[in-house]
N, C-alpha and C positions, 0 to 999 in steps of 0.2 A: 339545408344550408350544404352546400358542394364543397366537396374539398380542389383547393386548388397541385395542380399538379406542379412541380418545379420540369419544365423543359429547357435543357442551354442547347441543344442541335437546334441550330437555323437562328437561335433567341440574340449571337453576338455575344453569351458568356459559355467561358468555360464549365463545365465538368470538374472537370479534374483542376483544377490548377496548380501548376507547379510549385509555389511555393508552400501553398499551405502541404502538399504530397511530404515534399520534402521535408518540412517541420515533424510531420507527424510520423514519416521513416525514421529521424534520426532520434527524436521521443523513445517510439520502441526500440532503437537497436541501445542506446544508453537505457532502459529501463534492464531490457535482457543481462547486459554487460552489469550491472548493478544485484540483478539477482544470481548472475552465477559469483562474483565476486564476493557477496553475502553467504552462499552456500560455502563457499571456499573456504572464509572466514571461519563460519560453524566447524567444519570438518575439522580445520587446522589447532581453535583453539577449545576445542570439545573437554577436555577437563576443565580447565579454567572458567567455561562457561556452565559446567556441573556443582564446580565450588560456588560459584555464584547465586545459582539459584538454591542449596542446599542451605547459604547464608542466607535467604531472603524468605525461605518457609518460617524460618520464627519468627520475624517481624513481618508476616503475612498476616500470620494466628494468632499475634499478642495485638495487632489493628482489628482483624475481626473482634476477637473479645471484646476491645474496646467498645466496638459501635454494637456490639449485641448487649453488653450491659446500658449501654447508653438508650438503646431503641427499649428496653425492657424494665428501663426505671419510670419511663413515659409513660 
């Protein structure tokens, strides 16, 4: 079976739809902005983040222990 190739030159269809390109560009820019803001938030609130992580370690270990005992019971 031969694969069909999309040819847009001369067929009346545009390879680069301006609306689609603009939409993709805006999504990429928005994604980069969110990445920068997330990085800045982690940098600014680092001590608070460590407190949350330290507080969650005990709960995680308790849950892991309960799950391990439930598996061992079977």
